[in-house]
C-alpha positions as CSV (number, residue, x, y, z in Angstrom):
1,M,-161.8,77.3,128.5
2,Q,-160.1,74.9,126.1
3,K,-158.8,77.7,124.0
4,K,-157.2,79.3,127.2
5,S,-155.5,76.0,128.1
6,I,-154.1,75.6,124.6
7,I,-152.6,79.2,124.7
8,I,-151.1,78.6,128.2
9,L,-149.6,75.3,126.9
10,I,-148.1,77.0,123.9
11,V,-146.6,79.8,126.0
12,V,-145.1,77.2,128.4
13,I,-143.6,75.2,125.5
14,A,-142.2,78.4,123.9
15,A,-140.7,79.5,127.2
16,A,-139.1,76.1,127.8
17,G,-137.7,76.1,124.3
18,A,-136.3,79.5,124.7
19,F,-134.7,78.5,128.0
20,I,-133.1,75.5,126.5
21,Y,-131.9,77.5,123.4
22,F,-130.2,80.2,125.6
23,Q,-128.7,77.6,127.9
24,N,-126.9,75.9,125.0
25,M,-126.1,79.1,123.1
26,G,-122.3,79.8,122.7
27,T,-121.1,76.5,124.2
28,G,-118.9,75.8,121.2
29,N,-115.9,78.1,121.6
30,E,-115.9,79.3,125.2
31,L,-112.6,79.2,127.0
32,P,-112.3,77.6,130.4
33,E,-112.0,79.5,133.6
34,R,-108.5,80.8,134.6
35,G,-106.4,78.6,136.8
36,T,-103.0,76.8,137.1
37,E,-104.2,73.3,136.4
38,V,-104.4,71.3,133.1
39,D,-107.5,72.4,131.0
40,K,-107.6,75.8,132.7
41,L,-106.8,79.1,131.0
42,A,-103.3,80.2,132.1
43,P,-103.3,83.4,134.2
44,D,-102.1,86.4,132.2
45,F,-99.1,88.4,133.5
46,Q,-96.9,91.3,132.5
47,I,-93.2,91.4,133.5
48,E,-90.0,92.7,131.9
49,D,-87.6,90.7,129.8
50,L,-83.8,91.2,130.0
51,D,-83.9,94.1,127.6
52,G,-86.4,96.0,129.8
53,N,-89.4,95.4,127.5
54,E,-92.8,94.6,129.0
55,V,-94.0,91.2,128.0
56,K,-97.5,89.9,128.6
57,L,-98.4,86.2,128.2
58,S,-101.5,87.3,126.2
59,D,-99.1,88.8,123.6
60,Y,-98.6,85.1,122.5
61,Q,-102.2,84.3,121.9
62,G,-102.4,82.1,118.9
63,E,-99.1,80.4,119.6
64,K,-98.1,77.3,121.7
65,V,-96.1,78.5,124.7
66,F,-93.6,76.6,126.9
67,L,-93.6,78.6,130.2
68,N,-90.7,77.6,132.3
69,F,-89.9,78.8,135.9
70,W,-86.2,78.6,136.7
71,A,-83.2,80.1,138.6
72,S,-79.5,80.1,137.8
73,W,-78.6,78.5,141.1
74,C,-80.9,75.5,140.5
75,P,-79.0,72.4,139.2
76,P,-82.0,70.8,137.5
77,C,-82.9,74.1,135.8
78,R,-79.3,74.4,134.5
79,E,-79.5,70.7,133.4
80,E,-82.6,71.3,131.2
81,M,-81.6,74.6,129.7
82,P,-79.6,73.0,126.8
83,A,-82.7,71.0,125.8
84,M,-84.7,74.2,125.9
85,Q,-82.2,75.8,123.6
86,E,-82.4,72.8,121.2
87,L,-86.2,73.1,121.2
88,H,-85.9,76.9,120.5
89,E,-83.4,76.3,117.6
90,K,-85.2,73.4,116.0
91,R,-88.9,74.1,116.7
92,N,-89.1,77.9,117.2
93,E,-91.9,78.0,114.6
94,D,-94.0,75.5,116.6
95,I,-93.6,76.9,120.1
96,T,-92.5,80.0,122.0
97,I,-90.3,79.5,125.1
98,L,-90.8,82.0,127.9
99,A,-88.3,81.3,130.6
100,V,-89.4,83.1,133.8
101,N,-86.5,83.6,136.2
102,V,-87.7,83.5,139.8
103,G,-86.3,85.8,142.3
104,E,-82.9,86.8,140.8
105,D,-81.9,90.2,139.8
106,K,-80.9,91.1,136.2
107,A,-77.2,91.3,136.9
108,V,-77.1,87.7,138.2
109,I,-79.0,86.4,135.2
110,Q,-76.9,88.3,132.7
111,S,-73.7,86.9,134.3
112,Y,-75.1,83.4,134.0
113,L,-76.0,84.0,130.3
114,L,-72.5,85.2,129.5
115,E,-71.3,81.6,130.3
116,N,-74.5,80.0,128.9
117,P,-75.6,82.0,125.8
118,Y,-79.3,80.9,125.5
119,S,-81.3,82.8,122.9
120,F,-84.9,82.1,124.0
121,K,-86.8,84.8,125.8
122,I,-85.9,85.3,129.5
123,L,-88.4,87.1,131.7
124,L,-87.7,88.6,135.1
125,D,-89.9,87.7,138.1
126,E,-87.7,89.4,140.7
127,N,-90.5,89.8,143.3
128,R,-91.8,86.2,142.5
129,Q,-95.3,87.4,141.9
130,V,-95.8,85.4,138.7
131,A,-94.4,82.3,140.3
132,Q,-96.8,82.8,143.2
133,D,-99.7,83.3,140.8
134,Y,-98.8,80.0,139.1
135,L,-98.5,78.2,142.5
136,V,-94.9,77.2,141.7
137,R,-93.6,75.2,144.7
138,G,-90.4,73.9,143.2
139,I,-88.2,74.7,140.2
140,P,-88.0,74.0,137.4
141,T,-91.7,74.0,136.8
142,S,-93.0,74.0,133.3
143,Y,-96.4,74.8,131.8
144,F,-97.3,73.9,128.2
145,L,-100.1,76.1,126.7
146,D,-102.0,75.6,123.6
147,E,-102.8,78.4,121.0
148,D,-105.7,79.6,123.2
149,G,-103.6,79.9,126.3
150,V,-105.1,76.8,127.9
151,I,-102.7,74.6,130.0
152,I,-102.3,71.3,128.2
153,N,-99.5,69.9,130.5
154,K,-97.7,70.9,133.7
155,I,-94.6,69.3,135.2
156,T,-92.1,70.0,138.0
157,G,-88.5,68.8,137.5
158,A,-86.0,68.8,134.6
159,I,-87.2,67.3,131.4
160,S,-85.5,66.2,128.1
161,Y,-85.9,67.6,124.6
162,Q,-88.1,64.6,123.7
163,Q,-90.3,65.1,126.8
164,M,-90.7,68.8,125.8
165,L,-92.0,67.8,122.4
166,E,-94.4,65.3,123.9
167,L,-95.7,67.7,126.7
168,A,-96.1,70.5,124.1
169,E,-98.0,68.0,121.9
170,I,-95.7,68.8,119.0
171,D,-95.5,66.2,116.2
């Protein structure tokens, strides 16, 4: 009888140990769930750039990304574009800028860029699906992603070059 109790106790302890082990297994490098809030994995998307190339957010895995939603008719958007260009020129090796134009067709954007020759990547969200997926309620809205695609900061409204550096957590 005593031998049977000891065997049962050993089996229970082994099962509990296995349960604890498997519960804690892999907790070191797991990415968070997808979402549009800080500390969530940014939703992936695929849209065209101005040259007609398909661009996916996941193509930039391993890089910090400044994801900006804007339109050419938006005064605060136009106000922050020179700071975005400065960031692109000075810190291109530290962060990639993806400027997602919301709701305008390619001809309107190209006309705007003739007068304002920005060299960072412009993406076309003509049907506004990406903006909807990111719950964009006003523009400009900016998301700053770490190298794993996790949102580290989010802000609505025009921001300065210095704020971009701070929000992107660039030294």
